[in-house]
N, C-alpha and C positions, 0 to 999 in steps of 0.2 A: 504493500500500500504506500502511495506517495503522500508526502506532507500535504500537498494541495488537495488531494482527495480526502484526507482526514478532516481538514478545515471545512470542506464542503459537506462532510457527513454529519458533524455534530451541530446541533442547533445553537448551543451555547459553548463558547470557547474563549480562552484568553491566551496571551503569549508573553514570554519573557526571553530576553536575549541570554541572560545568565541566571543562575540561582543566587538570589540576594540573601545570603545567610545572616547578615547583620541587620537586615530590614525584612524580616519574614512577613510582616503585615502587608507588604506590597503585593504578595501573591497568596498569602493565606486568606485574605479577605475574599478572594475568588473561590477558594476551596469552601469557605463557609457559605457563600452565596449559592454555589452549585448544590451543596448538600441540603440547603434550606429550600431549594427550588426544584427544577426539573432535571438537575444534573448537568454535567458539562465536562469539558476537558481543558487542561492547562498544558500548553506546549512550550517546553524549554529549548532554546536554540534558535528562536526567531525574533528578529528585531521588530520595533514598533511599526516599521514600514513593510512588515511581512516578508523580509528578506531572510531566507534560510541560511544561517551562518554556522549552525551546529555548535557542539560543546566539546571542550578539550578532554573531559573525563566524565563520560555519561554515567558510569557505574558509581563513582563517588557521589555525583549529584543525586542519583536515585536513592542511595543509602541515606544521604543527609535529609532529603525530603521526608522520608519515612520517620526519621528521628525527630525532626522539627514538628511534624504533625502530631506525634504522640505527646509532645511536651507543651504545645501551644494551642491545641484544640480541645474543646470539651462540649459534648462527648466526642470521642474520636470517631470521625466518619469512616465509612468504608471507602477505600481507594484502590485503584488498580494502576500499577506502574509498568510501563513498557519502554524498551529502548528500540528506537527505529533507526536503521542505517540507510542513508540515501546519498549517492554520488560522493562517497568517501567521507561523509559527515554523519555524526550521530546526534540524535535528538531524544529527549525524554518526554514521554507522554504520560501525564497524570490525569487519569479519568476519575471523576467523582460522581457516582450514581446519586439519584435523589434519595435523601435519607428518611428514615422512619422515626428517628428520635429527636426531631426538631424541638427547639432551635439549637443549631450548632454554633458555638461561640469561639471567637478568636480571643485568646488570653494574652495580654501584653500591656506594658506601660501601666500596670496596676488596674486595668479595666477588663471587663468581659463584654465583647461586642459581637452581636450577630449581624450578618450581612445578607442582603438580598440583591437580586439582579434587577436593574432598571435600564432597559435597552442593552447596551454592551458594557455597562459599568456595574461594579459591585459597590453598593452604598450601605451605610448603617441602617438597620431595620428600625422603622418608626414604631410608635406605641401600638398602632393597629396591626402592623405586620407581626409584631411579637405575639399579640393575642392569637392571631391565626396560627402561628408556628407552634405555640403552646398547645392549642387545641389539637392540631395535627399530631404533635408528638405524644399526646395523651390518648390518641385514638378516639377523640370526641368531636362532635360537630356542634355548631351554634344551636341548631334546632333541638338537640337532645339535652341541652343544659336546663336545669330546673330554674324556673322563674320565681318571682316573689308573689305570684298571684294564685289564689285558690280556685280550684275547679268549681266549687259550689257558689262562688261569687259572680260567675260570668255565665252568660247564656250562649247556646250554640244552635239556635233555631235554624239559621241559614244553612249551616253545615249539615244538620240532620235532614233538612228538606231536600237539598241538592243530592246528598248521599242516597236518600230513598229513591229519588227520581232516576239517577244515573247508574247506581249500583244495583237497584232492584231489591233492596233490603233495608231494614231499620239499622240505624247506628246505635247499638246498645251501650249502656253505661260501661260495661266490661270492656268494650272495644277501645275506649279512651286509654285504658291502661295497656292493653295488648298492642295497640298501634303506636304507643310511645308518646301520647298526648298529655298524660299525667304520670307522676311518680308514685311510689308506694305510700307516700304520705298525703296523697290527694292534692299535691301542688302541681300546677300546670308546668309543662316544659315550655320552652320558647315556641315550639311548634304549636302546642295547644293554645298559647296566648295569641299567636298570629291568626288562628282560625276562629277565635271567639267573635261573636257578633259585633261587639264594640271593642275591638282589639285595643288593649292598653299599650301596645308597642307603637307609639305615635309616629315614629319615623317610617313605618310601613304605610306608605301612601302612593297614590298614582296621579301624576299630572298629565293631562291630555290637552293638546292644542291643535286646532285646525288653522293653519296659516294661509294667508292669501298669497298666491303666486308660487314661486319655486324656491324661495329662500326665507329664512327666518329674519324678520324685521324688528327693529327696536320699538316702533310705535305701537301703542295699544290697539289702534284701529286696524292694524294689519292682521290681527287674530280674528278669524271668522267665528270660531267657537273655542271656548276655554273652560275646562272643568278641572276640579281637584276632588279626589275621592279618598276616603279613609274607611277603616273598618276591617272586617274579616277578609282574608285572602280570597275567599270565594266571592265576596262582594266586589273586591277590586277587579277580579277577573271578569265578572259579568258586566260591571260598569265599563271597563275598557272595551270589551267586545261590543257593547251597545254604542259606545262613542264612535267606534270605527264604522259600524253599520250606518249610523245616522249621518256620518260625514263622507260617505262614499255612495256610489250609484251601482245599479245593476242593469245592464242592457240585455236584450234577448233578440234572437234571430229565428224567424219562421223556417220550418223544414216541412217536408211533405207529410210527415206524420206527427208533428208537434212543434216544439221550439227548443232552442238551446239557450241556456242562461249564460251571460258573460259578465261576471262581477268585476268591479275595478280591481279587487284583490282576491286572490284565491282563498276561500274561506277557511279551510282546514289548516293550511300553513300559517295563516294570520293568527288563528287561535293558538296553534302550537308555539309560535314565537312569543305570544303574550304570556302563555302558561310558563314557558321556560324563563322569561324575564322575572316573573314573580317568585318562582320556586328557587331558581339558582342564584338570585341576587345575593350579594354579601351584606347580611344584616348587621355586621359589625361596623359598617360605614354609616355612622349616625347622621351625616350631613348631606345625604343624597337620597333620591327616590327614583322609582321607575318612571320613565317619561315616554309618552306617545306623541310624536310630532308628525302631523299630516300636511303634505304639500299637494300642489296640483298633480305632480307626476310621481310621487312616492310617499311611502309611509316609513318612518324610522322609529324603532323601539330601543331605548337606552336602558341598561340595567347596571347598577353599581357592582363592581367586582368583575375581574377578567376571568379567563378560563381557570377552573378550579385547580388544575395541576400547574398553573403558571405559564403554560405554553401560549403562543400567539396564534390565533385561529387562522389568520390570513397566510401564515406560513405552512399550514397543514393541508392535507387532502381531506376535505370535509366529508367525503364518502367513506372514510376509513377511521373516523374518530370514535373510540370506544366511549361508552357511557360513563360519566363521572358525576356524582351527586354531592354538591356542596351541602345541601340540606336533605338528607335521605328520608327522614321521617315525613316531611312535607311532601316530598316527591312520591312516597308510597301512598299517602292519602289521595293525592290527585290521580295516581294510577288506578287506585281502587274505584274512583269515580269516572274512570275511562276518559280522563282529559289528556292522558299521555301514556306512552308505552313504557314498560319497566326497563327495557334494554334496547340496544340498537342505536344507530346513528340518527338522531333527530334532524341533523343537518341534511342528510341524504334524503330523508322523507319529505322535508320541506321543499327541497329543490325538485324532487320527483313529482310531487303533487302540482307544483307550479307549472311544470312542463306540460301537463295534461290540459291546460286551459286553451281555449280557442285562439286567443290573440297572443299567445306566448311566442317570444323569439329570444335568441340567445342573449341579446343585450338587456333583457328583462330578468335575467337570472338573479335570484335573491343573493344579497351580498352580506358577508359577516366580517366584522372587524373587532379586534380586542387589543387592549394593552394590559399592563399589570393591574389596573384598577377599574377598568370599564369594559363594557361589552355593548356593541351596537349590531342590529340587524336592519337591513334596508330591503323593503319589499316594493317593487315598482308597480305603478298603476297600469294595468293591462289594457285599459281603454284610452290612455292618454295619447292624443294626436292621432287616434284612429277615426277617420270620418264615419259618421253614421250612415251616409249614403253607401259607402263601400260595403257595409254589413247588410243593408237592406237589399242591395242589388246583386248580392253574391249568387254564384251559380249553385242552385240547389243540388244538382246531381254531383258536382264536385264535393259539396259539403257532405252529402250522404256517403260518398266514398271515403272521405276522411273519417267520418263518424264510425263507419263499419270497420275501418282499419284500426281505429282507437279501441273499438269494442273487442276486436280480436286480441290486441295487445293486453287489454285489461283482463280478458279471459285467461290468457297465458300467464299473466302475473298471479291471478287467483289460483291457478293450478300449482304454480311454484310455491305460493304461500301455503297452500294445503299440504303439499309434499313435505315442506319444511316443518310444518306443525306436526305431521305424523312422525317425522324423524325425531323431533324434540321429545314427543311423548314416549317413543321407544327408548331414547337415551335416559329419560327419567326412570323408566321401569328398570333398566339395567343398573342404574346407579342405586336404586332402592334395593334391588336384589343383592347387590354387592355390599349392602350395609353402609353406604357412604352417608355422612352427615348432611343435613339440609344445606349448610353453608358450602360444603364441597360440591354438592349436587348443583346448587345455583351457580357456582363458579364454572363448572363443566358446561352448563347450558349457555352461560354468557360467552364463554370461549367459542362454543359451536356457532352461536349466532354471529359473532364477530368474524371468525375465521372462515365461515362457510364450509360446505362439505368437501370441496376438492383442494383446499389450500394446505400447503405443507408448512409446518411450524415446528419450532423448537422451544427450549426452556426460556430463552430470551424473549421470544414473541409472547409467551404466556405471561411473563413478568410484566411486560409493557402493557398488554391488554387488560390484565386484572389489577394492575398497580400492586403486584406482589413482589416480595424479595425473591432473589434467585433461588434460595433454598425452598421457599414455599411453592414456587413454580414447579420445582422438582416433585413436591408432594402431590401436586395436581396431576402430574404425569403418572405417578405411581397409582393414584386413585383411578384414573381413566383406564390404565392397564388392568386393574382389578375388576373394573366394570366391563371390560372387554369392548370398549367403544372406539379405540384407536388402534392403528397398525403402524409399525415402523416402516419408513420409506427408504429403500435402497438407492444409492447413487446420489444422494443429496447431502451427504456428510453424516457424521455420527450424531445420533440423538434427534433425528427428524421424523415427524409423525404426520399422519392425516387421519381424519375420522373415517371409521369403517362404514361407508355408505355406498349405496348404489341407487341412482335416480332419487336421491334425497331420502332414501329409506335406510335405516341402520341395519346392517347385515347381522 
């Protein structure tokens, strides 16, 4: 592997011309930031101008790196050291995986400092960053923490009503405990408090604005409609959905046997984007709320908090992003109410549903953008600048052909979905017969849904997909072998597997 290939391979990396033994903070802050984030690599032997000059004694450098990390980092992060030779030069590659015992501190100058990545720099973690790192390191989430509010003091009529309507059953008192909405002492968790009719968590609000034109203006008169909502997360969702419907239009076109509806915004993707914004927002950010901004040609939804794992969504393949839940208890409740799927790439589904609309074209593909503190999704108005006359005078026969072709594609998709469902049911049966725990069974199903039936994978792929350590990924492989749902693949290297399926049915 070439140095240039390595730089292009890792999302996060830093470089040093030499090992600065007397100034370890200059490079250990990157080690801290990588371990506190999504991981990364530090390359020794490269100048600030990315000129590969190499090291005079790479073995000494690698030994000193290990010694300094052990004395200057707490806790000691997992690291992988490699020596790479290229064109007569030697380089040391220090790989730092994402850590599980956050925060990781640099100890020096009488201080303990945790670092995080902001762009391509490692900076000291702020108070909010430290709270997130402590939660992550203690394997807890914001929505699971016990609040100061009692279950008996708040009402849940909206939640019960919507749960009954969408889940088809009553939300019993015992469910509040089993779903993680209250603790053993009858105190609400933060998830429970966010779902109460008059939610006491006041920074959980939704701001909605329909702007005049294509850009946000400072004048009050430039806002056609402006609303602020508070209360239960269910109320925020319904209010946001209603605001979007009230400020958008729906066209329709006659066909020989009926009509085709053409909304400004594809309805299911719009709902899913709003659900994700409310569920996955960072509730530790007390100074920000979810925003819906509508313009003539687009709809933008802003949510506090970037990607949960710290990655940058615009740098990723959105068809292959595994599910990550910042607030898993809230996500579970919304899944039970059929507002969202438990697993799978929501990004892929949003784009797929948008592509089925009549006026879709590639330039109208939904856009996703994130940084370390924020997330935006942009949905484009499918009817913007589309003349009404063109729709009215469209050739009915051509439209029928397009519709029939779409029906065939949908039917094929339904068959694929059915086959995959059958395969998942068979995997579940095999896991249960093998005596796997529910957690391990769910991990196997999540892996199957992400990897798909014909994809070859190894331990590293499992660790990345499930956000597991390398050791725990090995346990998943052992469990799948026990359940007899995978087979080793020859010719792909040692330790490569694929699911034992044929036509999406487990053999």
